[in-house]
N, C-alpha and C positions, 0 to 999 in steps of 0.2 A: 645585417644592420648597414653595412657599407653599401650593399646593393640598393637598399631603400634610400640612402642618402644620395646616391648617384641618380636614382630615379627622380628624386625630389629636385635635384639640381637641374636635371634635364627639363623637368616640368616647368620649373621657375624660368629657365632659359627660354623655353618656348613661349611662355606667357609674356616675358619681357619683349622678345622679338615681335610677337603678335601685337603687343601694346604699342611698340614703336611704329610698326607698320600701320596700325590704325591711326596713330597720331599724324603720320605722314599723309595718309588719305584725308584726314580732317584738315590738315594744312592746305592741301591741294584744293579741297572743296572751298575753304575760306577764301583763298586767293582767287579762285574762279568767281565766287560770289562778289567779291570786291571789284574785280575786273568788270563783271557784268553790270554792277551798280554804277560804276563810273561811266560806262558806255551808254547806259540807259538814262542818265541824268537829264531831265528835261530842262531846257533853258527858260529862265525867267528874264526876259530882255530888260526889265526894269531894274533887276538886281543881278547884272551879269557878273559871273565869276571868272575874271580874267586869268587868275593863277591856275585854275582848273583847266581852262582852255589851253593855256600855254603848255602845260604838262602833257595834255593829250596830243597836241600837235607835235611837240618835240618827240614823243614816243613813236608817233606814226612815221616821222622822218627817219628816225633811227632804225625802226623795223624795216623800212624800205631799203636803207643802205645795207643793213645786215643781210637781207636776201640777195642783194647784188654782190656781196662779198667785199664791201667797202668798209673802211675804218669808221667806227661809230663815234658820235659826238658825246661830249660831256657838257652838261648844262652849266652856263656861267651866269650867275645872278648879276655880276658886275657888268657883263656885256648887255644884259637885259636893261639895266638901269641907265647905263651910259650910252648905249647905241640904239637898241630896239625901241625902247619907250620914247627916247628923244626923237628918233626918226619918224615914228608913226604919229607922235604928237604934232610935229611940224607939218606933216601932210594934212592932218585934220584941221589945224589952225589956218593953214594957207589954202585949204580946200583944193589941194593939188595932189594928183597921184603920180609920184616921182621918187627918185632916189636922192634923198638929202645928202649933201656932202659930209663925209666922215673923215676927220683927220686921224686916221688909224696910227699915224706915227707920233701923235701927241704922247709925250713921255708919261704924263699923269694918267691918261686914259689907258694906255698900253700897260703901264706899270701895275695898275690896279687889277686888270684882268689877268695878267701873268702871275702876279703875287697870289691872287685867289686860286689860280690853277695849281701852282706849286704847293700851296698850303693844303689843298684838297688831296693832292697826290702824295703829300708828306715827304717831299724831297726839295732839294735846293738846286738852283741853277748855277752852272759854273761860270756864267757870264752875267754881267749887270743887265738889268731889264731894259735900260735905255738903249742898249746896243743889240737887242734881240729883234730879229726880223719877224714880220707877221704877214701871212697871206689872208686876204679878206674877200668875202662875197656876200651879196644880199639879194634876196628875192622878196617881192611884195605881191599882195593880192587884195582885190576888192571883192568882198562877199556880201551877202544880204541876210536878213533875219527870217528867211522862210524855213530855216532848219529847226527841227524840234529838239534835238539833243546836241550836247557839246561834241560828241563823237561825230555826228553828221556834219556839223559846222567845220570841224577840223579836217574831216575827210574832203570837204568841198575845196578847201585851200590846197591840200596835197594833190587832189585830182587836177585842179586848175594848173598847177605847176608842171605836173607830169604830162599833161596834154599840150604843153607849150615846149617845143624843141629847145629853145634857148634856156628856159627855166629848168627843164629836165637835165640839160647839160651841166648846169651849176650843181644840182642835187647829186648828180653822178660824179662830180669832180672829186678826184682823189687827193687834191692839193699837192704841192711840191714836196713837202716834207713827209706827208702821209702819216703824221703822228701829232700828238698834242692838240687834237682837234676839239674845239669848244664851239658852242652855238647858243643862241637865245632867240626868243620870239616875243611878240607883243601884238595885241589886238586892241583897237579903240573904235568906239562908235563915232561914225562920221555924221550920220543923220538918223532919222527915225528907222529907216530900213537898211542902211548901209554900214559896213565895217571896213576899216583898213587894217591889214595885217602885214607884218614884216617878219622875216626869218633871216637872222644874221649868222654867218659862219666865219670862224677864224682858225687858222693853223699857226700855232705859236712855235717859233723856232728856238725852243729852249732845249738845253742838253743836260 
């Protein structure tokens, strides 16, 4: 009887392990399908999904930095709203391809980004946000509507930066503190066939 119970336990144990293994495989398959679905999403330029593009471009930059052994970024929604979107909107309105001036030392702007970062990291800074230093960088790109998918469009931006020595240097920059790195991006339609895109990077000197 004891032997039978042991056999049953072993059988049940094997079945559970097998089930978990299958579930893991199912999870991997689901993640792969979702990844392929995102990559294959065809762009409807009349109903452009800015948030989807931002996510894909951000992930591409992070993947690149990971391969280079560099510190990866964490996405900042506050930086997107206060810097990336503002800058690219200025460029489109003024019909100029340039780097709009950003007062990164502005206490309100800096405070919002830092507070968001600390909240997401579930920790507190030992110093007040107005005294915290910030390293800042920006790269911009002008692309067109000849790309079929969001993945191809985002790749065109990354390739453009990597093919430019100065822009590549910024993407490869390890920042002075080499920690607390956040970034954001935004794309906006300039004309029927052109888009302006910006990618903003910050290193927050919080402790």
